[in-house]
N, C-alpha and C positions, 0 to 999 in steps of 0.2 A: 524599337518604335521608329517607324520610318517617317512619320509626319514631322515636318519641321515646324518651328515656331511660327505663329500666324502674323508676327510683326511684319508690316509691309514697308516700313521706313528704314532705309539702310544707314549704316554707320558711315559718317563722312570724315575723311582725314583732312587735315589742314592742307595737304599737298593738292587736294582736289578743289580747294577754294581759291578764288582770285583775291588775294590779300592786298588791300591798299597799302602801298609803300609810303614811307615817310617822304613828304614832298620836299624837293630841293627849293632853293631860293628862286631859281628861274621859273620853276613850275608854279610856285605861289604867286609870283608876279604876273604870270600868264593868266592864272585864274582870276586875279584881281582885276585884270583888264576887261573881263567879261561879266563881272558881278558888281552890283552897286555896293561898293565898300563903305559908303557913308553909313548906310543902315546897319551893316555888320559891326562896324567900329563903334557906333553909338550903342548898339545892343550889348556888345561885349563890355563896354565901359560901365553901362548901367548894371549889368549883371555882377560885375566885380566890385564896384564902388558905390552903387546907388542905394537909395532907401529900399525898404522891403516892397513898397508899391512900385518903384521903378524896376526892381528885379522881376516882379510879376509881369509887368509890361514887356520887359526885354525877353522873358521866356516865351511869351505869346508870339512875339515877333520872330524869334528864332525858330519856333515851330512852323510859322508861315513860310519863312525863307527856306527851311529844309524841305518842306512839301513842294515848293515851287521849282527847286533846282537841286539835282543830285550832287553837283559839284560843291555846293555850299556845305554839305555834310562833311566832306573831307577837309574843307578849309576851316570850318568851325572847330573840328577836332584839333587841328594844328594850333589854333588860337587858345586852347585850354578851356573852351566853353563847357565841355562835358563834365569836367571836375567841378566847375562852379555850379552847374545844374544839380549834380548829385549832392553837393553841400547844401543847396537850397531846400532839399527835401526835408531836412531836419531843422531848418532855421525857423525862427519865429515862435510865438506862443501858440498853444493849442487853439485858442479862441480866434486869433486873427491871422493864423498862418495857413489855413486850409486852401484858400484860393491860390496862393503862391505855390504850395506843394503840388496842387493839381496841374498848374501851368508848367511847372518844372518837369513833372512826370510825363505830361503829354509831349513836351519838347524832346525829352530823352527817348520816348517811344518812337517818335518820328526820326530822330537821328540814328536809331538802331536799325531801322529798316534797310535791309540789303547791304549792311556794312559790318563785316566781321570785326574790323579794327575798333569801331566805336563801341561795340559791345564789350570788347576786352578792356577798353579804357574805362567803361562804367564799373566793371568789376575791380579794376586797379584803383579807381577813385574811392572805393570803400562802400559801394552800394550794398553788398552783402552784410558787412559789419554794422551798417546803419539799420538793418532790417528790424532788429529788436525794438529800436526806438520808434520805427514806423508802425510796428504791430501794436505798440502801446498807445498810439494815437487812434482812438476808436473811430473818430470821424473819417480819417484818411484811409484806415485799414479796411473799412467797409466798402470803399469805392472800387470801381473796376480798374482804375489806372495802375494800381500796384500789382495786381495779378498780371495785367498786360505787360508791364515792365519786366516782371520775372519770366514771363513767357518769351520775351525778346532775348534775354540772356540765356535761357534754357537751351537754345539751339547750339550753344557752345559745347554742350554735353556730347554732341555728335562729332566733335572735333578732338584733336589731341591737346587742346588747351584745358588744363585741369585747374579747378579752384574749389574752395571749401563750399559745400552745399548743405551741410547739416542744419544750418539755421533757417534754410528756406522751407523745409518740409513741414514743420509745425504750423507755420502760417498757412500754407496751402491746404493742409488737412483741416485746420480749424475753420477756414473759409468754406471748405467743401461740406463740412458737417453742419454749418449754421443754416437754420431754416429761413433766415432772412436773406440769404445769398440768392440773387436772381440766376436764372438758368444760364445766361450767356457767361456770367462770371464763373459758374461751376464748370462749364465746358472749358473755359480758359485754364482753370486750375488743373483739370484732367489732362489737357494737352501738355501743360508744363510738366506734370508728373510723368507723363509718357516719355517726354524728351529726356528727363533725368534718369528714368528707369532703364534706358538703353545701356547706360554705363553700369556694369555689375558692381562697381565699387560704391555706388550710391544706394544700393538696395537695402543693405543692413540698416542704414540711417532712416530710410523710408519706413521699414518695418517697425523699428523701435519707436518711430513717431506716430504710429497708429494708422498707417496707410491702409493696411489690409482690411481692418474693420470698416473704415470709411468707404473703401472701394466695393466691398461686398454689399453694403447697404445701398450705395449709389447705383450699383449694377441692376438693382430691382426696378429702378425708375427707367421706364422705356425711353425717356428723352436723353438719358445719359448712360444707358446700358452698354452700348458698343464701346464708348470711350473708356469706361471703367474696366470692362473686360480686357481691353487691349493692354492696359497698364498691368492688370493681374497676370496676363500672359507673359509679360516680361519678368515680373517678380518671381514667377514660379520656376524660372530658369536657374535661380540660385537656391542654395540649401536653406538659407534663412527664409526666403520668400515661400518656398514650398512647404516648409515646416509651419509657417504662420498660417497658410491657407488650410493645411490639413487640420490644424488645431482650432480653426474658427468654427463655432457651433452652427452657424447659419450657412456655411459654404455649401454643403451637399444639397440642402433643400433649395437654396437660391439657384444653383447651377441647373438643377433638374427643372425648376420652374421656367428658367430662361430657355432651356432646350425644347420645352413644350410650346413656345410661342412661334407659330408659323409665320407671323407677319414680318419677322426680321431674320432672314436666313443667315446674315453675317453674324448676328448675336448667337444663333444656334451653333455656327461653326466655332466661334470662340469658346463658348461654354463647353462644347463637346471636346475641344482641345484640352481645356483645363481638367475636365473629368478624366480624359485619357491619361494625362500625366499623373494625376492623383491616384488613379486606380492601378496604374502599371506597377506590378510587383508588390502591391499592398492589399492584402486580403482584408485588413481591418477597414480600410477606406471603402472597399467594395461592399463589405457587410453594411456599413453605415448607409451607403447609397441604396443598397437593396431594400433596407428597412424604410427608406424614404420613398420607395416606389419608382425606382429608376428604370426597371425592365420594360414596363409598358411604354414609357417615354422613348426609350432607345429603339423599341420595335417600330414605333410610329416614325421616329427620325430616320431609321434605316430604310423606311419605305417611301417617305414623303420629303425628306430633307434634300439639301443640295448634294451634289456628288461628293464633296469633301466631307460634309456632315454624315452622309451615309457610310462612307468608308470608316470614319471614326466610330460611329455607332455599332457597326458590324464587328469591329475589332473588340470593343468592350463586351458585346454580347457573346462573342466567342470565349472570352475569359469566364463569363458566368456559366456558359454551357460546359466548359471543361471542369469547372468546380463542381457542377452538378453530377458529372460522370464520376468524379473522384469520390463523392459522397454516396454514390449509388442511388441518387434520387431519380424518381420517375419524371420524365419531361412531359408535361401536359400542355404546354403552350405551343405556338407555332414553331416549327423546326427551323433552325438557322439556315439550312439549305433552301427551304421554301422561301424564307425572307430574302435570301440573296437572289434567287431566281425572279422574285417579284420586283426587286430593285432593278434588275436588268430589263425586264419586260416593260416596266413603267418608263424607263429612260428611252426605249425604242418606240413606244406607242405615242402617237401625237395627241390623243385625247387625254390630256393631263388632268383636267378637272374631274372627269368621270373616273379615272384611275384613283385619284385621291379619295373620292367618296367611297369607292370599293375597298380601298386599303383600310380606311378608318372603320368601315363596317366589319371587315375581317378581324381587325385588332379587337374591336368591341365584342364581337361574337366569341373570340378566343378567350377573352377575359371573363365573359359571362359563363362560358363552359367551365373554366377553372373554378369560378365562384360556386357554381352549381355542384361541382364535384366535391368541393370542400364542405359545403352544407350537407350533402348526402352522407359524407363520411362522419360529420359531426353528429347527425341524427342517428346513424347506425351505432355510433359509440355510446350514445345515451341509452338506446334500446338494450344494449348488451352490457351495460355498466355493472349490473349485479353479477352477471356471469364472470366478467373480467375480474371483479374484486375477489370472487371465490377462487378463480384460477390462480390469482397472484398469491393466495395463501399457500397453495400446494406447489407452486413452481416459482423459483426465484430467477429463472432463466428466460422469462417471457420477453419477447422482442417488443421494442417500442413501436407505437403506431406510426405509419408512414407520414402523417401530417404533424 
């Protein structure tokens, strides 16, 4: 199989990143000369020793300072602010702690932007280990801040920095499955899952957490289809992921339906890639897809899809054609050679809209002819049913009907 995975985001090594180094005493003094240290010192003091209300105020001020000046992000990390903010996420009672948790999460999200070191510090401060406590807090776990925070640290999966991720996936999948989750939060969860799925080591935990079921269902939604299919395209690269998709009862119908949607060529490409991987060397999967009506969809995709989708559809059609020859079946649909020539002529002809209409008409006519042929055979079999029954009495070697 010559097609490569459709994942477009590359794996990033730590050597490719500009990592902020630990600041020397002279560097810290130089930074202090250009920054209003009074506010920073006050915020740091309130965050470490103040009341809960003072901590909330300090977190808001830290967010503002981090947004205004990138140098502050490095300086705040040196002052231990990150660890204090992570601790603040689980401080306070459920009733009166929500505003403070939100302020702390927003400050951490801002501190994480563009800084590899601050993200590492968040993980080392115990953000992942506190996740279960945060999930148990229904008010906070329903908000977008926690998924955004996890998205921030998920970019570490593209580097050589390894950390435990098993506790993250149940939260993301639960959020994705919830009907109350708004679209932007669902997209955030999908992007986070995509980042983690780049690392093959994470896939087994994702599969056991129920990721495949959530992603197959989510891929049917046109608003989230491309993102969900992108994650599935990463999962299918591992044995666990491929097995999970193969065994999912909705996967064949879902992928076929998505391939039939002309309004999103990228989704057609991703769905055809998944079908290509599933069908490769697997007659059982091809049989399931055939029963779900994949052949007409592949014909239409091979004629009207993007160049990449056409290539994949033609490859799958070739497998079905070869299987038909092996079984000695009569081929009554459009010949693969005809489909290939039409693909080439459609690409060279400028009148795309007219070609599309002609192709759809051809596919429909072909399917209508097949249906007419089947009905004629069925009618003929009824007319000669009594003769066939008598013949079977005298001969046990009667050949089965071609349909």
